[in-house]
N, C-alpha and C positions, 0 to 999 in steps of 0.2 A: 169527253169524246169516248165513245164505245167502239173499240177496234177488235177485229178478229184477224189473227195471223195464221195463214195456212202455209204448211211447209216450215213449221217453226223449228224443226230440228236441224236444218241445213245451215250453211255459212251465213247467208243473209238472214234467214229466219232467226238465228240466235242474236244477230245484231239488232234486228227489229224489236226483239223482246226487250232489249235495253232501252231503245228509243221510245217504245210504247209500253211502259212497265205495267199499266193496268189492263193491257189487252188480254183477250182469251187466246192462248197459244195452242194451236192444234198441229200435231205431227201426223204422220200417215196412219198411225194406229188409232188416234183419236177421231180422225175423219178421213175416209178414203174419198178424195175428191174426184176420182174416176168413176165413182158410183153415183149416178144421177139421183137415185132414190135416197141415198144417204145424205147427199147435199141438200135435197129438197126437205128432208125430214129434220135437218138441224134447225134449232131455234134461232133465227136471225132477228128476232124482235129487238128493236132498240139499237141495232148495230148501225154505226155511222159510216164505217169504212172497212172494207175487206182487203187485206194485204196478202196478195198471192205470191208467195216465194217458193211454191212447189213447182218442180220441173224435172224432166229427164235431161241430164247434162252430160251423159257419157257419149260424147260426140262420135267416136269411132264405133262403139257398140250399136249405135243407132243405124249404122249402115247394114247390119245383119238383118236380112228379111225376117228372120224369126222374131226380131224385137220390134218390128214395125208397129204392130197393134199396141204394144205397151207404150212405145214412144208417143204415139198419137193420142192414146188415152190420157196421158199426163199433160202433154204440151198443147193439145187441141181440145179434146172433149171436156176435160176438167175445167178449162178456162170458160167454155160455154156454160157449164153447170154453175160455176161461181158467178159469172156475169148475170145469168138469169136470176140467181138467188139474190144478188145485190140489188138488181133492178126492182125486183118485187118488194124488197125490204126498204127501198128508198135510200139505200146506202151507195157510197162511191166505191169503185173498184180500183185498186192499184195493182198493176200487172207488170212483171219484169220480162224484158225482152233482151235480145242479144244482137251484136253486130253480124252474127252469122246469117241474118236475114238478107245480107248484102253479099255481092260477089267480090268485094274488095278491089274493084278496078277504078272506083271514083278517085279523081285526082284531088287530093287534099282532104280536110276534115269533112266527114259525111253529115249532111243535114238531115233533120228528122223526116222531111217530106220526100226524100229519095225513094222511088218505088222499090219494093223488095225484089231481089234477084238471087235467091239462095243457091248455093253450090251443093249442099249436102242434104241428107234426109233430116238431120237435126235442124238445119237452117230452115227447111221447108216447114217443118212442124212448128217452129217458133213463129214463122210468118203467118201460118194459118191460125195459130193461137192468138196472135195479135189482132187478126181480123175479128175474132170472136170477142175479144176484150173491147175493141173500139166500136162495136155494134151498140153498146150502151152509152147513153149520153154522159153520165157521170163517171168518167174514167181518167186515170192518169196512167199512161203507158210509159214506163221508164226503161230506156234502152241503155245497157251498160256493157263493159268489156273487162276481161281479165281479172275477175273478182278474187280477192284474197281475204280469207277470214278464218274463223276457227274450224279446224278439220283438215282434211287432205286438200292440198293445193300445190301449185307450181313452186312457191317459195319454200314450203316445207320439204318438198321433194329435193330441191336443189341444196337446201341446208343439210339434209341427210347425206346426200352424195358428197358434199364438201367435207363433212365430218368423217366420212368413211374413207377418204382419200381417193375417191373416184374422180376422174376427169371426163365429164360428159361432152357430147356433141349437141349443140343447141342451134336452132334455126335463127338466122340473122336477117331474113327477108320478110318476116311477118312483123308489121309495125303497128304499134298501138300504145295505149297508156294503161298501166295497172290501176285497179280500183280497190281501195280498202272497203271491205264489207261494212265496217263501222261508219265510214264517211258516206257510203251509199245509203245506209239506213238513215243517217242524219239528213241527207238531201230529200229522201222520201218524206220524212217527218216535216221538213220545211214546206214541201208542196201541200201537204194535208193541212197543217196547222195554219198556214197563211192563206189558205183557200185560193191557191194559184189557179189560173184558168185551166179547165180540163183540157186534155190533149196529150200529145207525145212529147217526151223530154229525153234528150241524151244526158246521161249522168255518169261520168267516169272521173278518175283522177285527173288533175290538171297538170300542166307542164309540157316539156318537150316530148314528142313521140320517140319511142325507143323500140328495139327489137327484143324478142325473148332472150336472145343471147346477151344483150345488154343487162337485162334484169338478172339473169343467171350470174353474170360477172359481178354485179353489185352484191348479190347474196354471198358469193365466194369470198370476196374481200371482207365482208362483214364477219365471216367465219374464220378469218385468218389465212385464207388461201389466196393465191394469185389469180387475178382476172384472166391471165394467160392459160390457166388450167381449164378454161372453157373453150372448146374448139367450136369455131363458127362454120356452119354449113348452110346451104340453101335448103328450102323446103323439099325441092325435088331430090336433092342428094339424101336428105334425112329419111325420106319415105321410099327411096328406090328399092324395089324388090318386095316391098311389104304389101299385103293384101288386106282388104277390109278397112282401109283408112279413109276417113272423110276428107274431102278437099277443104283447105283452109282459105279464108279471105286473106290476102296479103296486106291490105290496108284496113286496119281496125280502128283508125283514129276518128272519133266522133266529134262533131262541132258542138261546143258547149255554150254558144251564145244565148240560146233560149233559156236554159236553166239559170244562167247568170242574170238574165233580165228579170227574174223573179226575186232577185236579191240574195240568192244563195251563191256562195263562193266555194267551188270545189277545192278540196285540199290537193296540194301538189303530190303527185304519185310517190315521189321520193320520201316525203314526210310520212305518208301513209304506210309505206313499206318499212321504213325505219322503225316506226312504232310496232309494226307486226313482228319484225325480226327480233326486237328487244324482248318480246314475250315468248319466243321459242326457246325451249330448253336445249 
């Protein structure tokens, strides 16, 4: 299988490089996917699958009107460029999406077919990018949440605060399931290698839903601190008085029935986080 990984320098991109060791790995320097001419000029001959892990993920920064063009260039226009290139080459496209395309009011786990209702600029850009990806027949749209991998992320931030003796306030009314980038990449490989039906799949860590405060407490106890050192606050309390903050969906729990039906068993989020924490210095 000939694969090309776009956005290969990010958390998921690095994990995909391990799952697809023979793939051509392209970071932003190697291929600017926002440049239509550059994407068209790239040699896609013989490529079987394009794995798009490139994205603007700075949720709050996306709310700044000055960043709007850049956000949409990466999250919308680049997806269209890659979809067109994959279609012309006869390749399949794997595109990563987010629960931010929803407003978080759905009662219970969110199914793949729920219509988008984004609350934020970032969420809207992801929803619009999804539409570009699904416009081509051969696509796997993979929707995920709370990704943790190599690089900066919530776990690393909490571990640093714990080690420095800081006692943070963390929201306890945003509910979801963390996802290990390693396991997310394994699930993507499963879809591609088994030839799972094209379409949209939710893919996150498995297990009971938790809040960000619950995750922070787990990190603190793993670093030798008390879970009580994490103060629990509501989202409204946490962001009170702050400007330029993107609204968050309170329910980020995605229904995993469809990915399980392909034969893939998502790893429990606690196991994924335990493995990640063991690797932090």
